[in-house]
C-alpha positions, 0 to 999 in steps of 0.5 A: 346735244341730243335728248336735252330738255326743250322746256328750258331752251330759250331759243325755242321759247323765243321762236314760240313767242314769235310764232304766237305774235305772228299768229295773233297779227295774222288773225287781226289782219284776217278780221280787218280784211273780212270787215273791208270785204263786207264794206265793199260788198255793201258799196257794190250792192248800193251801186248796183241798186242805183244803176238799176234805178236809172 
């Protein structure tokens, strides 16, 4: 079992592909959350401007 080649290890390859998929999904979620944050910050600024205008 020791000192065996990891390049042909299908379990390791499968785990690596799974990690890559998770990392891609995580990056997309991060992007989406940042976009939503910017949207809500803009709404908050508009609400503040309306409140100040009264």
